[in-house]
VOVEXBA-583089 format. One record per residue (C-alpha): residue in three letters; residue number from 1; x, y, z. Coordinates in Angstrom, 1 decimal, padded with zeros to 4 digits. Each point is the difference from the previous one (the first is absolute). Layout:
% VOVEXBA-583089
tivo  guke  px  py  pz
ALA  NUM  X  Y  Z .
...
This chain:
% VOVEXBA-583089
tivo  guke  px  py  pz
UNK  1  -018.4  -001.4  008.4 .
UNK  2  -002.2  -002.9  000.7 .
UNK  3  -001.7  -002.6  -002.2 .
UNK  4  -003.1  000.4  -002.2 .
UNK  5  -003.2  -001.6  000.9 .
UNK  6  -002.9  -001.2  -002.1 .
UNK  7  001.9  -001.8  -002.8 .
UNK  8  -003.0  -001.9  -001.4 .
UNK  9  000.4  -002.2  -003.1 .
UNK  10  -002.4  000.9  -002.7 .
UNK  11  000.3  -003.1  -002.0 .
UNK  12  000.7  -003.6  000.9 .
UNK  13  001.6  -000.5  -003.4 .
UNK  14  002.5  002.8  000.4 .
UNK  15  001.0  000.0  003.7 .
UNK  16  002.6  002.7  -000.7 .
UNK  17  -002.7  002.6  -000.7 .
UNK  18  -000.9  001.8  003.2 .
UNK  19  -001.6  003.2  001.1 .
UNK  20  002.1  001.9  002.5 .
UNK  21  -001.5  002.3  002.6 .
UNK  22  002.0  002.5  002.1 .
UNK  23  000.8  -001.5  003.4 .
UNK  24  -001.5  001.6  003.1 .
UNK  25  003.3  -000.4  001.9 .
UNK  26  002.2  001.3  -002.9 .
UNK  27  002.3  002.6  001.5 .
UNK  28  000.1  003.2  -002.0 .
UNK  29  002.8  002.5  000.9 .
UNK  30  001.1  003.0  -002.0 .
UNK  31  002.9  -002.0  -001.5 .
UNK  32  -002.3  -002.8  -001.2 .
UNK  33  -002.6  002.4  -001.3 .
UNK  34  002.6  001.9  -002.0 .
UNK  35  001.3  -003.2  -001.6 .
UNK  36  -003.6  -001.3  -000.7 .
UNK  37  -000.9  003.3  -001.7 .
UNK  38  003.0  -000.2  -002.3 .
UNK  39  -000.7  -003.6  -000.9 .
UNK  40  -003.7  000.7  -000.8 .
UNK  41  001.0  003.0  -002.2 .
UNK  42  002.4  -002.2  -002.1 .
UNK  43  -002.6  -002.8  -000.3 .
UNK  44  -002.7  002.5  -001.0 .
UNK  45  002.1  001.1  -002.9 .
UNK  46  000.6  -003.7  -001.1 .
UNK  47  003.4  -000.7  001.3 .
UNK  48  000.9  -003.1  001.9 .
UNK  49  001.6  000.5  003.4 .
UNK  50  002.7  -001.9  001.7 .
UNK  51  000.4  -000.1  003.8 .
UNK  52  003.6  -000.9  000.8 .
UNK  53  001.6  -000.5  003.4 .
UNK  54  001.2  -002.3  002.7 .
UNK  55  -002.1  -002.7  001.5 .
UNK  56  -002.4  001.0  002.7 .
UNK  57  -000.6  003.5  -001.2 .
UNK  58  -003.6  -000.6  -000.9 .
UNK  59  000.3  000.0  -003.8 .
UNK  60  -002.7  -002.7  -000.6 .
UNK  61  -002.4  001.5  002.6 .
UNK  62  000.5  003.4  -001.6 .
UNK  63  -000.6  -001.4  -003.5 .
UNK  64  -003.3  -001.5  001.1 .
UNK  65  -001.0  003.2  001.7 .
UNK  66  000.7  002.0  -003.2 .
UNK  67  -001.9  -002.6  -002.1 .
UNK  68  -003.0  000.2  002.3 .
UNK  69  -000.2  003.7  -000.6 .
UNK  70  -000.3  -000.6  -003.8 .
UNK  71  -003.2  -001.9  000.7 .
UNK  72  000.6  -002.6  -002.7 .
UNK  73  000.2  -003.8  000.2 .
UNK  74  003.6  -001.2  000.6 .
UNK  75  002.1  -002.8  -001.2 .
UNK  76  002.8  -001.3  002.2 .
UNK  77  003.3  -001.5  -001.2 .
UNK  78  002.9  -001.1  002.0 .
UNK  79  003.5  -000.3  -001.4 .
UNK  80  001.5  -003.5  -000.1 .
UNK  81  003.3  -001.3  -001.3 .
UNK  82  -001.7  -002.7  -002.1 .
UNK  83  -002.5  002.4  -001.6 .
UNK  84  -000.2  000.1  -003.8 .
UNK  85  -001.7  002.3  -002.4 .
UNK  86  -002.8  -002.6  -000.5 .
UNK  87  -000.7  000.3  003.8 .
UNK  88  -000.9  003.6  -000.6 .
UNK  89  -001.7  000.0  -003.3 .
UNK  90  -001.3  -003.6  -000.5 .
UNK  91  000.5  -002.9  -002.2 .
UNK  92  -001.7  -002.6  -002.2 .
UNK  93  -001.7  -002.5  002.3 .
UNK  94  -001.1  -002.6  -002.6 .
UNK  95  -002.2  -000.7  -003.0 .
UNK  96  -003.6  -000.2  -000.7 .
UNK  97  -001.1  -002.5  -002.7 .
UNK  98  -003.5  000.0  -001.5 .
UNK  99  -001.2  -002.6  -002.5 .
UNK  100  -003.2  000.2  -002.2 .
UNK  101  -001.3  -003.0  -001.8 .
UNK  102  -002.5  000.4  -002.8 .
UNK  103  -001.8  -003.3  -000.9 .
UNK  104  -003.2  001.6  -001.4 .
UNK  105  000.5  -002.0  -003.1 .
UNK  106  000.6  -003.6  001.0 .
UNK  107  002.4  -000.7  -002.8 .
UNK  108  002.0  003.1  000.8 .
UNK  109  001.9  000.8  003.3 .
UNK  110  001.4  003.4  000.6 .
UNK  111  002.4  000.6  003.0 .
UNK  112  001.3  003.5  001.0 .
UNK  113  002.5  000.5  002.8 .
UNK  114  001.1  003.3  001.5 .
UNK  115  002.9  000.4  002.4 .
UNK  116  000.3  003.2  002.1 .
UNK  117  002.9  001.1  002.2 .
UNK  118  -001.2  000.9  003.5 .
UNK  119  001.6  003.1  001.5 .
UNK  120  000.2  000.5  003.8 .
UNK  121  000.5  003.6  001.1 .
UNK  122  002.1  000.7  003.1 .
UNK  123  -000.1  003.0  002.3 .
UNK  124  001.8  002.6  -002.0 .
UNK  125  -002.3  -000.6  -003.0 .
UNK  126  -003.1  000.2  002.1 .
UNK  127  001.2  003.2  001.6 .
UNK  128  000.8  001.6  -003.4 .
UNK  129  -003.3  -001.1  -001.5 .
UNK  130  -002.2  001.1  002.9 .
UNK  131  001.8  003.1  001.1 .
UNK  132  001.1  -001.2  003.4 .
UNK  133  002.6  001.5  002.2 .
UNK  134  003.0  -002.3  -000.1 .
UNK  135  002.0  -000.4  003.2 .
UNK  136  003.2  -001.9  -000.8 .
UNK  137  001.7  -000.5  003.4 .
UNK  138  003.7  -000.5  000.0 .
UNK  139  000.1  -000.3  -003.8 .
UNK  140  003.9  -000.2  000.0 .
UNK  141  -000.2  -003.4  001.5 .
UNK  142  -001.2  -001.2  -003.4 .
UNK  143  002.6  -000.3  -002.8 .
UNK  144  000.4  003.0  -002.2 .
UNK  145  -001.0  -002.2  -003.0 .
UNK  146  -003.3  -000.7  001.5 .
UNK  147  -000.8  003.7  000.4 .
UNK  148  000.9  000.9  -003.5 .
UNK  149  -003.7  -000.3  -001.0 .
UNK  150  -000.6  003.1  002.1 .
UNK  151  002.0  002.2  -002.2 .
UNK  152  -002.7  000.4  -002.7 .
UNK  153  -002.8  000.1  002.6 .
UNK  154  001.4  003.1  001.7 .
UNK  155  001.2  001.8  -003.1 .
UNK  156  -002.1  -000.9  -003.1 .
UNK  157  -003.0  -001.2  002.1 .
UNK  158  000.1  -003.3  -001.9 .
UNK  159  000.2  -003.5  001.4 .
UNK  160  001.4  -002.6  -002.4 .
UNK  161  -001.8  -003.4  000.1 .
UNK  162  002.3  -002.9  -001.1 .
UNK  163  -002.8  -002.4  -001.0 .
UNK  164  -000.6  -001.7  -003.3 .
UNK  165  -003.7  -000.2  000.9 .
UNK  166  -000.6  003.7  000.2 .
UNK  167  -001.2  001.9  -003.1 .
UNK  168  002.1  003.0  001.3 .
UNK  169  003.4  -000.2  001.4 .
UNK  170  -000.6  002.8  002.5 .
UNK  171  -002.6  001.8  002.1 .
UNK  172  -000.3  003.7  000.7 .
UNK  173  000.4  000.9  003.6 .
UNK  174  -003.1  001.4  001.6 .
UNK  175  000.2  003.8  000.7 .
UNK  176  -000.7  -000.5  003.7 .
UNK  177  002.9  -002.4  000.5 .
UNK  178  002.6  001.1  002.6 .
UNK  179  003.1  -001.6  001.3 .
UNK  180  001.7  000.2  003.4 .
UNK  181  003.3  -001.8  000.5 .
UNK  182  002.0  -000.6  003.2 .
UNK  183  003.6  -001.3  000.4 .
UNK  184  002.7  -000.5  002.5 .
UNK  185  003.7  001.1  -000.5 .
UNK  186  001.9  -002.0  -002.5 .
UNK  187  002.5  -001.2  002.7 .
UNK  188  -002.6  -002.0  001.6 .
UNK  189  000.1  -003.8  -000.4 .
UNK  190  -002.3  -001.2  -002.8 .
UNK  191  -000.4  003.4  -001.7 .
UNK  192  000.8  000.3  -003.7 .
UNK  193  001.3  003.2  -001.6 .
UNK  194  -002.9  001.5  -002.1 .
UNK  195  000.6  001.1  -003.5 .
UNK  196  000.5  003.8  -000.5 .
UNK  197  -002.6  000.1  -002.8 .
UNK  198  -002.7  -001.1  002.5 .
UNK  199  001.1  002.4  002.8 .
UNK  200  000.0  002.8  -002.5 .
UNK  201  -003.7  -000.6  -000.7 .
UNK  202  -001.0  000.6  003.7 .
UNK  203  000.5  002.6  002.6 .
UNK  204  001.9  -001.2  003.0 .
UNK  205  -000.9  001.3  003.5 .
UNK  206  002.6  -000.9  002.7 .
UNK  207  -001.7  -001.3  003.2 .
UNK  208  002.4  000.2  002.9 .
UNK  209  -000.4  -000.8  003.7 .
UNK  210  -002.7  002.1  001.5 .
UNK  211  000.7  002.9  002.3 .
UNK  212  -000.3  -000.6  003.8 .
UNK  213  -003.5  001.5  000.3 .
UNK  214  -001.4  -002.2  -002.8 .
UNK  215  001.5  -003.2  001.5 .
UNK  216  -001.4  000.9  003.4 .
UNK  217  -003.5  000.7  -001.5 .
UNK  218  000.1  -003.4  -001.9 .
UNK  219  000.9  -002.0  003.1 .
UNK  220  -002.5  001.9  002.1 .
UNK  221  -002.8  -000.8  -002.5 .
UNK  222  000.7  -003.7  000.6 .
UNK  223  000.5  000.1  003.7 .
UNK  224  -001.9  001.0  003.1 .
UNK  225  003.1  001.1  001.9 .
UNK  226  000.6  003.6  001.2 .
UNK  227  001.9  002.2  -002.3 .
UNK  228  003.1  000.1  002.3 .
UNK  229  000.4  -003.8  -000.4 .
UNK  230  -000.4  000.2  -003.8 .
UNK  231  002.6  002.7  -000.3 .
UNK  232  002.4  -002.0  002.1 .
UNK  233  -000.5  -003.1  -002.3 .
UNK  234  000.4  002.0  -003.2 .
UNK  235  003.1  001.8  001.3 .
UNK  236  001.6  -003.4  000.8 .
UNK  237  -000.6  -001.1  -003.5 .
UNK  238  001.2  003.2  -001.6 .
UNK  239  003.1  000.2  002.2 .
UNK  240  001.0  -003.6  -000.9 .
UNK  241  -000.6  000.9  -003.7 .
UNK  242  002.4  003.0  000.4 .
UNK  243  002.4  -002.2  001.9 .
UNK  244  000.2  -002.6  -002.8 .
UNK  245  000.6  002.9  -002.5 .
UNK  246  -001.8  -001.5  -003.1 .
UNK  247  -003.3  -000.7  -001.5 .
UNK  248  000.0  -003.5  001.5 .
UNK  249  -001.0  001.0  003.5 .
UNK  250  -003.3  -000.8  001.7 .
UNK  251  -003.2  001.5  -001.7 .
UNK  252  -003.3  001.1  001.3 .
UNK  253  -001.0  -003.6  000.0 .
UNK  254  002.3  -000.6  003.0 .
UNK  255  -001.6  002.8  002.0 .
UNK  256  -003.5  -001.4  -000.8 .
UNK  257  001.1  -003.5  001.0 .
UNK  258  001.5  001.2  003.4 .
UNK  259  -003.2  002.0  000.7 .
UNK  260  -002.3  -002.9  -000.9 .
UNK  261  002.0  -002.5  002.1 .
UNK  262  000.0  002.3  003.1 .
UNK  263  -003.8  000.5  -000.4 .
UNK  264  -000.6  -003.7  -000.2 .
UNK  265  002.3  -000.8  003.0 .
UNK  266  -001.1  003.0  002.0 .
UNK  267  003.6  001.1  000.5 .
UNK  268  001.3  003.5  000.7 .
UNK  269  002.6  002.1  -001.9 .
UNK  270  002.6  -000.1  002.6 .
UNK  271  003.6  -001.2  000.3 .
UNK  272  -001.0  -001.7  003.3 .
UNK  273  -002.6  -002.2  -001.9 .
UNK  274  001.7  -003.1  -001.3 .
UNK  275  -002.8  -000.6  -002.5 .
UNK  276  000.7  003.3  -001.6 .
UNK  277  003.7  -000.6  -000.2 .
UNK  278  -000.4  -003.5  -001.4 .
UNK  279  -002.5  001.2  -002.6 .
UNK  280  002.4  002.6  -001.2 .
UNK  281  002.7  -002.6  -000.3 .
UNK  282  -002.2  -002.5  -001.8 .
UNK  283  -001.4  002.6  -002.5 .
UNK  284  003.1  002.1  -000.6 .
UNK  285  003.2  -002.0  000.6 .
UNK  286  000.1  -002.7  -002.6 .
UNK  287  -001.0  002.2  -002.9 .
UNK  288  002.5  002.7  001.2 .
UNK  289  003.0  -002.4  -000.1 .
UNK  290  -001.2  -001.7  -003.2 .
UNK  291  -000.6  003.2  -002.0 .
UNK  292  003.0  002.1  000.9 .
UNK  293  003.8  -000.4  000.3 .
UNK  294  000.1  002.1  003.2 .
UNK  295  000.8  -002.2  003.0 .
UNK  296  -002.8  000.0  002.6 .
UNK  297  -000.2  -002.1  003.2 .
UNK  298  -003.0  -000.6  002.0 .
UNK  299  001.4  002.2  002.8 .
UNK  300  000.5  002.8  -002.5 .
UNK  301  -003.7  -000.3  -001.0 .
UNK  302  -001.0  000.1  003.7 .
UNK  303  002.2  003.0  000.6 .
UNK  304  -001.7  001.8  -003.0 .
UNK  305  -003.5  -000.8  001.3 .
UNK  306  000.8  001.3  003.5 .
UNK  307  001.6  003.1  -001.4 .
UNK  308  -003.1  000.9  -002.0 .
UNK  309  -002.2  -000.7  003.0 .
UNK  310  002.2  002.2  002.3 .
UNK  311  -000.6  002.9  -002.5 .
UNK  312  -003.7  -000.3  000.6 .
UNK  313  -000.9  -001.4  -003.4 .
UNK  314  001.3  003.0  -001.9 .
UNK  315  002.5  -000.6  -002.7 .
UNK  316  003.3  001.8  000.6 .
UNK  317  001.2  001.0  -003.4 .
UNK  318  003.4  001.1  001.4 .
UNK  319  001.2  -003.5  000.6 .
UNK  320  000.5  -002.2  -003.1 .
UNK  321  001.7  -003.4  000.5 .
UNK  322  001.7  -001.7  -002.8 .
UNK  323  001.5  -003.2  001.5 .
UNK  324  -001.2  -000.5  003.6 .
UNK  325  -001.6  002.1  002.8 .
UNK  326  003.4  000.4  001.6 .
UNK  327  001.6  001.4  -003.1 .
UNK  328  -002.3  003.0  000.1 .
UNK  329  001.6  001.2  003.3 .
UNK  330  003.4  -000.7  -001.5 .
UNK  331  -000.8  002.1  -003.0 .
UNK  332  -000.9  002.9  002.2 .
UNK  333  003.3  -000.2  001.8 .
UNK  334  001.8  -000.4  -003.3 .
UNK  335  -001.7  003.1  -001.4 .
UNK  336  000.9  002.1  003.0 .
UNK  337  003.7  -001.0  -000.3 .
UNK  338  -000.2  000.6  -003.7 .
UNK  339  -001.2  003.6  000.6 .
UNK  340  002.8  000.6  002.5 .
UNK  341  002.5  -001.4  -002.5 .
UNK  342  -001.3  002.3  -002.7 .
UNK  343  000.3  003.0  002.3 .
UNK  344  003.6  -000.9  000.8 .
UNK  345  000.9  -000.4  -003.6 .
UNK  346  -001.6  003.4  -000.8 .
UNK  347  002.1  001.7  002.6 .
UNK  348  003.1  -001.7  -001.3 .
UNK  349  -000.7  001.1  -003.5 .
UNK  350  -000.7  003.6  001.2 .
UNK  351  003.4  000.0  001.8 .
UNK  352  001.8  -001.3  -003.1 .
UNK  353  -001.6  002.8  -002.0 .
UNK  354  001.2  002.7  002.4 .
UNK  355  003.5  -001.4  000.2 .
UNK  356  000.2  -000.2  -003.8 .
UNK  357  -001.1  003.6  -000.3 .
UNK  358  002.6  001.2  002.5 .
UNK  359  002.7  -002.0  -001.8 .
UNK  360  -001.0  001.6  -003.3 .
UNK  361  000.2  003.4  001.5 .
UNK  362  003.5  -000.6  001.3 .
UNK  363  001.3  -001.4  -003.3 .
UNK  364  -001.6  002.9  -001.9 .
UNK  365  001.8  002.5  002.3 .
UNK  366  003.4  -001.9  -000.4 .
UNK  367  -000.4  000.2  -003.8 .
UNK  368  -000.8  003.7  000.1 .
UNK  369  003.1  000.6  002.1 .
UNK  370  002.2  -002.0  -002.3 .
UNK  371  -001.3  002.0  -003.0 .
UNK  372  000.6  003.3  001.7 .
UNK  373  003.6  -001.0  000.8 .
UNK  374  000.6  -001.1  -003.5 .
UNK  375  -001.3  003.3  -001.4 .
UNK  376  002.6  001.8  002.2 .
UNK  377  003.0  -001.7  -001.7 .
UNK  378  001.8  002.2  -002.5 .
UNK  379  001.0  -001.1  -003.5 .
UNK  380  003.7  000.7  000.9 .
UNK  381  -000.2  -002.5  002.8 .
UNK  382  -001.5  -002.6  -002.3 .
UNK  383  002.8  000.6  -002.7 .
UNK  384  002.6  -000.2  002.7 .
UNK  385  -001.3  -003.3  001.1 .
UNK  386  000.1  -001.3  -003.6 .
UNK  387  003.5  001.3  -000.5 .
UNK  388  001.1  -001.8  003.1 .
UNK  389  -001.4  -003.3  -001.1 .
UNK  390  001.5  000.3  -003.5 .
UNK  391  003.5  000.5  001.5 .
UNK  392  -000.1  -003.4  001.6 .
UNK  393  -000.4  -002.5  -002.9 .
UNK  394  000.7  -002.9  002.3 .
UNK  395  -003.0  000.6  002.1 .
UNK  396  -002.3  -002.9  -000.1 .
UNK  397  -003.7  000.2  -000.8 .
UNK  398  -001.3  -000.4  003.5 .
UNK  399  002.1  002.9  001.3 .
UNK  400  -001.0  002.2  -002.9 .
UNK  401  -003.6  -000.7  000.7 .
UNK  402  000.5  000.8  003.7 .
UNK  403  001.6  003.3  -000.9 .
UNK  404  -002.9  000.9  -002.2 .
UNK  405  -002.5  -000.8  002.7 .
UNK  406  001.9  002.3  002.4 .
UNK  407  -001.2  002.9  -002.0 .
UNK  408  -003.8  000.4  000.4 .
UNK  409  -001.8  000.8  -003.2 .
UNK  410  -003.6  000.7  -000.8 .
UNK  411  -001.8  -002.3  -002.5 .
UNK  412  000.1  002.7  -002.7 .
UNK  413  003.8  -000.3  -000.2 .
UNK  414  -000.1  -003.8  -000.8 .
UNK  415  001.1  000.4  -003.6 .
UNK  416  002.9  -001.2  -002.2 .
UNK  417  001.9  003.2  000.7 .
UNK  418  000.3  -000.6  003.7 .
UNK  419  000.1  -003.8  000.2 .
UNK  420  003.2  -001.5  001.3 .
UNK  421  002.3  -001.6  -002.5 .
């Protein structure tokens, strides 16, 4: 995506009112087209839309592009930590005093004074009255209390006017009024958590990092370099973003900056060109170490750049680094050894299963033989054994138990009639 052109103020009194025209160099890809169509459908019905995503994903540019397709005047708002409701709606700006003196009869003097409260409308009130498209950029940078006034605007289509000088305490929102919001993730510095009631009144569209083809097309629209150079620059940015493993990696702005600097300095995209390597370091290194907890040295960054260039500018999705370029190779070796270890463990488990099965067969056979022998013992032999044990009263318990074990018996004979004393 690229910026919109032709933003011409329509009134010197209201500099926030602009007419947006589609930019000639706005990059349209299937992914952007699909997102734009969804947003326009929701806006046509009357819903507000909310473009949410990391910095550098083109949310503001996309919001302006969508607003330009509505072909209505636009009002811009930018979130700010010090913003109050009055900065959105307006406030009383003073008083107007009017005096009338009647001295028609010289002996009689009449004086009449009228005091009127002056109201000054701010941008939200103007947009609601005139039916503008409101673009509230990074609205979560404003405190939630400041945005409470939007609740009735989006739901009941009424804007409350807190002024003692107004005959009515509210205005009805124009039927052509539309609202487009953008925001960064809540973990960003300076971002407030929005109230659920406000988010419930809008449809949130997640805007993530663009796909590779879209990023290449965006940079190519801003640069005169051959496509091969653009692909290499974009792949370096994308690989470093994957390397950092978070949403805090370099954005498309980094690729645009590198391309613009190389154009200005007439440098080449080559690991042998010191201007190119220094530009990559200047644009990418500081933000990379500031935004991520992953350790990265300048040599690591140079290694990453050279590796991408050696692949001919084509992103190799099979390699994903998470801590340093050297770690990727270590992970491959670790994965291979892990596969071998899993195979060895599988073999050991299979061996144990076979041994357990064989042991079970042997024990089963032994039990069967013992039962067979027990069934062959006659009742007379069992009675003789009992008679023998009863003739020896002094036999201790252990010996009597041993005599009993000497006569094999099946489990069915384990009853009180045959148990030893």
